[in-house]
PAGU-99006 format. One record per atom (N, C-alpha, C, O): x, y, z; atom name; residue in one letter; residue number from 1. Coordinates in Angstrom, 3 decimals, padded with zeros to 6 digits. Layout:
BEGIN
X/Y/Z/CA/a/NUM .
...
***
This chain:
BEGIN
-175.495/-059.970/-071.255/N/m/1 .
-174.367/-060.097/-072.155/CA/m/1 .
-174.152/-058.775/-072.881/C/m/1 .
-174.995/-057.880/-072.838/O/m/1 .
-173.030/-058.675/-073.534/N/s/2 .
-172.670/-057.440/-074.231/CA/s/2 .
-173.384/-057.320/-075.576/C/s/2 .
-173.895/-058.298/-076.121/O/s/2 .
-173.402/-056.117/-076.081/N/a/3 .
-174.002/-055.877/-077.397/CA/a/3 .
-173.230/-056.646/-078.471/C/a/3 .
-173.829/-057.154/-079.418/O/a/3 .
-171.912/-056.732/-078.328/N/m/4 .
-171.098/-057.455/-079.318/CA/m/4 .
-171.428/-058.946/-079.285/C/m/4 .
-171.492/-059.594/-080.330/O/m/4 .
-171.635/-059.481/-078.103/N/y/5 .
-172.035/-060.891/-077.974/CA/y/5 .
-173.346/-061.105/-078.720/C/y/5 .
-173.482/-062.058/-079.486/O/y/5 .
-174.308/-060.217/-078.494/N/d/6 .
-175.614/-060.333/-079.150/CA/d/6 .
-175.476/-060.247/-080.667/C/d/6 .
-176.141/-060.988/-081.391/O/d/6 .
-174.629/-059.360/-081.145/N/r/7 .
-174.407/-059.235/-082.597/CA/r/7 .
-173.778/-060.500/-083.172/C/r/7 .
-174.141/-060.939/-084.264/O/r/7 .
-172.832/-061.085/-082.431/N/l/8 .
-172.183/-062.316/-082.892/CA/l/8 .
-173.190/-063.468/-082.936/C/l/8 .
-173.209/-064.242/-083.894/O/l/8 .
-174.009/-063.580/-081.921/N/v/9 .
-175.040/-064.626/-081.903/CA/v/9 .
-175.987/-064.433/-083.082/C/v/9 .
-176.321/-065.393/-083.775/O/v/9 .
-176.421/-063.194/-083.310/N/d/10 .
-177.301/-062.919/-084.453/CA/d/10 .
-176.643/-063.323/-085.767/C/d/10 .
-177.296/-063.876/-086.652/O/d/10 .
-175.347/-063.045/-085.889/N/l/11 .
-174.614/-063.419/-087.103/CA/l/11 .
-174.596/-064.939/-087.279/C/l/11 .
-174.835/-065.447/-088.374/O/l/11 .
-174.313/-065.652/-086.202/N/l/12 .
-174.280/-067.111/-086.265/CA/l/12 .
-175.643/-067.681/-086.646/C/l/12 .
-175.728/-068.636/-087.418/O/l/12 .
-176.697/-067.099/-086.108/N/v/13 .
-178.056/-067.587/-086.381/CA/v/13 .
-178.487/-067.218/-087.795/C/v/13 .
-178.957/-068.072/-088.548/O/v/13 .
-178.327/-065.954/-088.155/N/d/14 .
-178.832/-065.465/-089.432/CA/d/14 .
-177.992/-065.895/-090.630/C/d/14 .
-178.534/-066.251/-091.677/O/d/14 .
-176.694/-065.861/-090.480/N/r/15 .
-175.810/-066.111/-091.622/CA/r/15 .
-175.366/-067.566/-091.732/C/r/15 .
-175.160/-068.086/-092.828/O/r/15 .
-175.222/-068.217/-090.565/N/f/16 .
-174.693/-069.579/-090.568/CA/f/16 .
-175.715/-070.619/-090.109/C/f/16 .
-175.391/-071.797/-089.959/O/f/16 .
-176.946/-070.170/-089.889/N/e/17 .
-178.069/-071.045/-089.565/CA/e/17 .
-177.830/-071.927/-088.339/C/e/17 .
-178.214/-073.096/-088.316/O/e/17 .
-177.192/-071.350/-087.324/N/v/18 .
-177.007/-072.057/-086.056/CA/v/18 .
-178.286/-071.864/-085.246/C/v/18 .
-178.849/-070.769/-085.219/O/v/18 .
-178.737/-072.915/-084.593/N/d/19 .
-179.934/-072.844/-083.757/CA/d/19 .
-179.621/-071.994/-082.525/C/d/19 .
-178.715/-072.316/-081.756/O/d/19 .
-180.373/-070.913/-082.344/N/r/20 .
-180.130/-069.983/-081.232/CA/r/20 .
-180.158/-070.702/-079.880/C/r/20 .
-179.425/-070.322/-078.967/O/r/20 .
-180.986/-071.723/-079.743/N/s/21 .
-181.099/-072.426/-078.465/CA/s/21 .
-179.831/-073.200/-078.105/C/s/21 .
-179.650/-073.574/-076.946/O/s/21 .
-178.960/-073.442/-079.069/N/e/22 .
-177.705/-074.167/-078.822/CA/e/22 .
-176.573/-073.234/-078.389/C/e/22 .
-175.502/-073.698/-077.999/O/e/22 .
-176.808/-071.911/-078.458/N/i/23 .
-175.754/-070.949/-078.177/CA/i/23 .
-175.932/-070.358/-076.789/C/i/23 .
-177.014/-069.904/-076.417/O/i/23 .
-174.840/-070.376/-076.031/N/g/24 .
-174.800/-069.747/-074.719/CA/g/24 .
-173.432/-069.109/-074.536/C/g/24 .
-172.528/-069.345/-075.337/O/g/24 .
-173.271/-068.311/-073.502/N/p/25 .
-171.989/-067.617/-073.295/CA/p/25 .
-170.777/-068.547/-073.226/C/p/25 .
-169.689/-068.194/-073.680/O/p/25 .
-170.974/-069.733/-072.657/N/d/26 .
-169.859/-070.676/-072.499/CA/d/26 .
-169.808/-071.725/-073.599/C/d/26 .
-169.002/-072.654/-073.533/O/d/26 .
-170.657/-071.587/-074.607/N/t/27 .
-170.656/-072.533/-075.719/CA/t/27 .
-169.378/-072.367/-076.526/C/t/27 .
-169.010/-071.255/-076.906/O/t/27 .
-168.723/-073.457/-076.777/N/r/28 .
-167.516/-073.442/-077.602/CA/r/28 .
-167.919/-073.752/-079.041/C/r/28 .
-168.915/-074.432/-079.286/O/r/28 .
-167.141/-073.252/-079.974/N/f/29 .
-167.445/-073.507/-081.384/CA/f/29 .
-167.447/-074.998/-081.680/C/f/29 .
-168.232/-075.467/-082.505/O/f/29 .
-166.569/-075.749/-081.010/N/e/30 .
-166.538/-077.192/-081.227/CA/e/30 .
-167.818/-077.852/-080.717/C/e/30 .
-168.207/-078.908/-081.218/O/e/30 .
-168.481/-077.241/-079.722/N/d/31 .
-169.765/-077.761/-079.244/CA/d/31 .
-170.833/-077.649/-080.331/C/d/31 .
-171.807/-078.402/-080.337/O/d/31 .
-170.642/-076.711/-081.240/N/l/32 .
-171.573/-076.499/-082.348/CA/l/32 .
-171.112/-077.225/-083.614/C/l/32 .
-171.633/-076.989/-084.704/O/l/32 .
-170.123/-078.114/-083.451/N/d/33 .
-169.540/-078.883/-084.568/CA/d/33 .
-168.897/-077.971/-085.607/C/d/33 .
-168.973/-078.236/-086.807/O/d/33 .
-168.268/-076.900/-085.144/N/m/34 .
-167.590/-075.960/-086.035/CA/m/34 .
-166.082/-076.165/-085.916/C/m/34 .
-165.509/-076.057/-084.831/O/m/34 .
-165.460/-076.460/-087.039/N/d/35 .
-164.031/-076.726/-087.062/CA/d/35 .
-163.247/-075.461/-087.416/C/d/35 .
-163.821/-074.383/-087.571/O/d/35 .
-161.937/-075.611/-087.539/N/s/36 .
-161.076/-074.453/-087.808/CA/s/36 .
-161.368/-073.831/-089.177/C/s/36 .
-161.233/-072.617/-089.334/O/s/36 .
-161.760/-074.623/-090.156/N/l/37 .
-162.112/-074.077/-091.467/CA/l/37 .
-163.350/-073.182/-091.357/C/l/37 .
-163.404/-072.113/-091.965/O/l/37 .
-164.335/-073.619/-090.585/N/f/38 .
-165.516/-072.792/-090.361/CA/f/38 .
-165.113/-071.477/-089.710/C/f/38 .
-165.610/-070.417/-090.088/O/f/38 .
-164.209/-071.542/-088.726/N/l/39 .
-163.801/-070.325/-088.021/CA/l/39 .
-163.099/-069.339/-088.946/C/l/39 .
-163.259/-068.129/-088.787/O/l/39 .
-162.330/-069.830/-089.901/N/v/40 .
-161.702/-068.932/-090.872/CA/v/40 .
-162.789/-068.187/-091.634/C/v/40 .
-162.712/-066.972/-091.812/O/v/40 .
-163.803/-068.925/-092.083/N/e/41 .
-164.906/-068.292/-092.803/CA/e/41 .
-165.648/-067.304/-091.897/C/e/41 .
-165.977/-066.197/-092.323/O/e/41 .
-165.909/-067.703/-090.653/N/l/42 .
-166.591/-066.821/-089.706/CA/l/42 .
-165.798/-065.537/-089.480/C/l/42 .
-166.367/-064.446/-089.488/O/l/42 .
-164.503/-065.661/-089.281/N/l/43 .
-163.679/-064.477/-089.028/CA/l/43 .
-163.629/-063.560/-090.247/C/l/43 .
-163.561/-062.341/-090.092/O/l/43 .
-163.660/-064.113/-091.436/N/l/44 .
-163.715/-063.279/-092.640/CA/l/44 .
-165.042/-062.518/-092.704/C/l/44 .
-165.070/-061.344/-093.073/O/l/44 .
-166.124/-063.183/-092.348/N/v/45 .
-167.427/-062.514/-092.318/CA/v/45 .
-167.440/-061.444/-091.231/C/v/45 .
-167.975/-060.355/-091.441/O/v/45 .
-166.858/-061.743/-090.072/N/i/46 .
-166.784/-060.770/-088.984/CA/i/46 .
-166.014/-059.529/-089.438/C/i/46 .
-166.419/-058.402/-089.154/O/i/46 .
-164.909/-059.743/-090.141/N/q/47 .
-164.140/-058.591/-090.648/CA/q/47 .
-165.011/-057.702/-091.514/C/q/47 .
-164.958/-056.478/-091.399/O/q/47 .
-165.801/-058.295/-092.366/N/s/48 .
-166.659/-057.552/-093.273/CA/s/48 .
-167.835/-056.899/-092.537/C/s/48 .
-168.106/-055.713/-092.720/O/s/48 .
-168.516/-057.667/-091.720/N/e/49 .
-169.719/-057.191/-091.034/CA/e/49 .
-169.418/-056.157/-089.950/C/e/49 .
-170.139/-055.170/-089.807/O/e/49 .
-168.344/-056.393/-089.187/N/f/50 .
-168.037/-055.562/-088.036/CA/f/50 .
-166.970/-054.506/-088.336/C/f/50 .
-166.652/-053.671/-087.489/O/f/50 .
-166.423/-054.557/-089.556/N/k/51 .
-165.391/-053.594/-089.969/CA/k/51 .
-164.199/-053.598/-089.013/C/k/51 .
-163.733/-052.544/-088.580/O/k/51 .
-163.714/-054.796/-088.691/N/v/52 .
-162.538/-054.945/-087.834/CA/v/52 .
-161.499/-055.795/-088.555/C/v/52 .
-161.831/-056.566/-089.456/O/v/52 .
-160.258/-055.648/-088.158/N/d/53 .
-159.172/-056.427/-088.735/CA/d/53 .
-158.770/-057.505/-087.737/C/d/53 .
-158.094/-057.229/-086.746/O/d/53 .
-159.195/-058.736/-088.009/N/i/54 .
-158.900/-059.861/-087.132/CA/i/54 .
-158.211/-060.929/-087.962/C/i/54 .
-158.663/-061.270/-089.056/O/i/54 .
-157.121/-061.451/-087.437/N/a/55 .
-156.379/-062.506/-088.138/CA/a/55 .
-157.244/-063.750/-088.296/C/a/55 .
-158.085/-064.050/-087.449/O/a/55 .
-157.024/-064.459/-089.382/N/e/56 .
-157.803/-065.665/-089.667/CA/e/56 .
-157.579/-066.765/-088.635/C/e/56 .
-158.390/-067.685/-088.528/O/e/56 .
-156.491/-066.680/-087.876/N/d/57 .
-156.221/-067.695/-086.860/CA/d/57 .
-156.415/-067.157/-085.446/C/d/57 .
-155.848/-067.695/-084.495/O/d/57 .
-157.209/-066.102/-085.303/N/a/58 .
-157.408/-065.454/-084.003/CA/a/58 .
-158.304/-066.256/-083.068/C/a/58 .
-158.338/-065.985/-081.867/O/a/58 .
-159.025/-067.230/-083.592/N/a/59 .
-159.918/-068.043/-082.765/CA/a/59 .
-159.711/-069.515/-083.098/C/a/59 .
-159.280/-069.873/-084.194/O/a/59 .
-160.030/-070.350/-082.125/N/t/60 .
-159.917/-071.793/-082.308/CA/t/60 .
-161.276/-072.434/-082.000/C/t/60 .
-162.126/-071.804/-081.370/O/t/60 .
-161.482/-073.662/-082.433/N/p/61 .
-162.745/-074.336/-082.119/CA/p/61 .
-163.006/-074.453/-080.613/C/p/61 .
-164.155/-074.587/-080.192/O/p/61 .
-161.957/-074.401/-079.813/N/g/62 .
-162.108/-074.484/-078.363/CA/g/62 .
-162.498/-073.181/-077.696/C/g/62 .
-162.788/-073.161/-076.499/O/g/62 .
-162.510/-072.090/-078.454/N/d/63 .
-162.899/-070.789/-077.891/CA/d/63 .
-164.406/-070.711/-077.700/C/d/63 .
-165.178/-071.333/-078.429/O/d/63 .
-164.807/-069.928/-076.697/N/t/64 .
-166.232/-069.728/-076.459/CA/t/64 .
-166.758/-068.570/-077.309/C/t/64 .
-165.995/-067.751/-077.821/O/t/64 .
-168.072/-068.531/-077.441/N/i/65 .
-168.720/-067.431/-078.150/CA/i/65 .
-168.362/-066.114/-077.450/C/i/65 .
-168.085/-065.113/-078.112/O/i/65 .
-168.368/-066.117/-076.124/N/t/66 .
-168.037/-064.911/-075.357/CA/t/66 .
-166.618/-064.448/-075.640/C/t/66 .
-166.382/-063.251/-075.801/O/t/66 .
-165.669/-065.376/-075.704/N/a/67 .
-164.272/-065.002/-075.953/CA/a/67 .
-164.116/-064.331/-077.314/C/a/67 .
-163.374/-063.356/-077.436/O/a/67 .
-164.800/-064.832/-078.332/N/v/68 .
-164.700/-064.234/-079.665/CA/v/68 .
-165.411/-062.877/-079.691/C/v/68 .
-164.944/-061.950/-080.353/O/v/68 .
-166.529/-062.753/-078.982/N/a/69 .
-167.213/-061.460/-078.883/CA/a/69 .
-166.302/-060.425/-078.222/C/a/69 .
-166.260/-059.270/-078.646/O/a/69 .
-165.579/-060.840/-077.189/N/e/70 .
-164.635/-059.932/-076.516/CA/e/70 .
-163.486/-059.555/-077.445/C/e/70 .
-163.023/-058.415/-077.427/O/e/70 .
-163.030/-060.494/-078.247/N/l/71 .
-161.975/-060.223/-079.232/CA/l/71 .
-162.450/-059.163/-080.226/C/l/71 .
-161.724/-058.215/-080.525/O/l/71 .
-163.659/-059.328/-080.730/N/i/72 .
-164.219/-058.358/-081.680/CA/i/72 .
-164.334/-056.986/-081.019/C/i/72 .
-163.996/-055.969/-081.625/O/i/72 .
-164.808/-056.961/-079.784/N/a/73 .
-164.967/-055.694/-079.060/CA/a/73 .
-163.624/-055.001/-078.878/C/a/73 .
-163.525/-053.785/-079.044/O/a/73 .
-162.587/-055.769/-078.537/N/r/74 .
-161.239/-055.181/-078.361/CA/r/74 .
-160.727/-054.608/-079.673/C/r/74 .
-160.140/-053.526/-079.698/O/r/74 .
-160.947/-055.330/-080.754/N/e/75 .
-160.470/-054.868/-082.062/CA/e/75 .
-161.293/-053.696/-082.580/C/e/75 .
-160.788/-052.876/-083.348/O/e/75 .
-162.549/-053.609/-082.169/N/s/76 .
-163.422/-052.517/-082.598/CA/s/76 .
-163.125/-051.229/-081.850/C/s/76 .
-163.269/-050.142/-082.410/O/s/76 .
-162.716/-051.333/-080.609/N/a/77 .
-162.521/-050.155/-079.760/CA/a/77 .
-161.509/-049.161/-080.334/C/a/77 .
-161.817/-047.969/-080.369/O/a/77 .
-160.320/-049.578/-080.786/N/p/78 .
-159.369/-048.597/-081.330/CA/p/78 .
-159.920/-047.882/-082.564/C/p/78 .
-159.662/-046.692/-082.746/O/p/78 .
-160.661/-048.572/-083.400/N/a/79 .
-161.219/-047.956/-084.583/CA/a/79 .
-162.237/-046.884/-084.211/C/a/79 .
-162.268/-045.812/-084.817/O/a/79 .
-163.065/-047.173/-083.221/N/a/80 .
-164.059/-046.204/-082.776/CA/a/80 .
-163.383/-044.998/-082.151/C/a/80 .
-163.811/-043.865/-082.369/O/a/80 .
-162.336/-045.228/-081.378/N/t/81 .
-161.611/-044.129/-080.746/CA/t/81 .
-160.918/-043.265/-081.797/C/t/81 .
-160.939/-042.038/-081.700/O/t/81 .
-160.312/-043.889/-082.790/N/a/82 .
-159.631/-043.139/-083.850/CA/a/82 .
-160.635/-042.305/-084.640/C/a/82 .
-160.353/-041.155/-084.978/O/a/82 .
-161.770/-042.857/-084.928/N/t/83 .
-162.789/-042.115/-085.686/CA/t/83 .
-163.262/-040.912/-084.890/C/t/83 .
-163.438/-039.832/-085.454/O/t/83 .
-163.472/-041.078/-083.591/N/t/84 .
-163.904/-039.974/-082.752/CA/t/84 .
-162.817/-038.911/-082.683/C/t/84 .
-163.119/-037.719/-082.736/O/t/84 .
-161.562/-039.318/-082.565/N/a/85 .
-160.455/-038.371/-082.489/CA/a/85 .
-160.297/-037.607/-083.792/C/a/85 .
-159.948/-036.427/-083.784/O/a/85 .
-160.553/-038.276/-084.920/N/e/86 .
-160.424/-037.613/-086.213/CA/e/86 .
-161.459/-036.510/-086.396/C/e/86 .
-161.205/-035.530/-087.096/O/e/86 .
-162.617/-036.663/-085.774/N/r/87 .
-163.675/-035.656/-085.893/CA/r/87 .
-163.406/-034.435/-085.040/C/r/87 .
-163.913/-033.353/-085.336/O/r/87 .
-162.612/-034.585/-083.981/N/a/88 .
-162.362/-033.483/-083.045/CA/a/88 .
-161.540/-032.371/-083.639/C/a/88 .
-161.255/-031.384/-082.961/O/a/88 .
***
């Protein structure tokens, strides 16, 4: 799995006390009994922890952990590229 996936899993385990054994690449948030309100809170934490700008409605309970990790990675990539370009 990707580094972003691993970071997201760590966040879920450490910050939200999700049992690591319940999380897999195809696990959906609804499989973990996480509703849309939980996802709003999760996305706010992701914005803070990962320094990305993600809309509060960017994920749904039906999304997989992998899909949200890919979303974070996509949103992180432009910021990393801009920072590198600014240093040049």
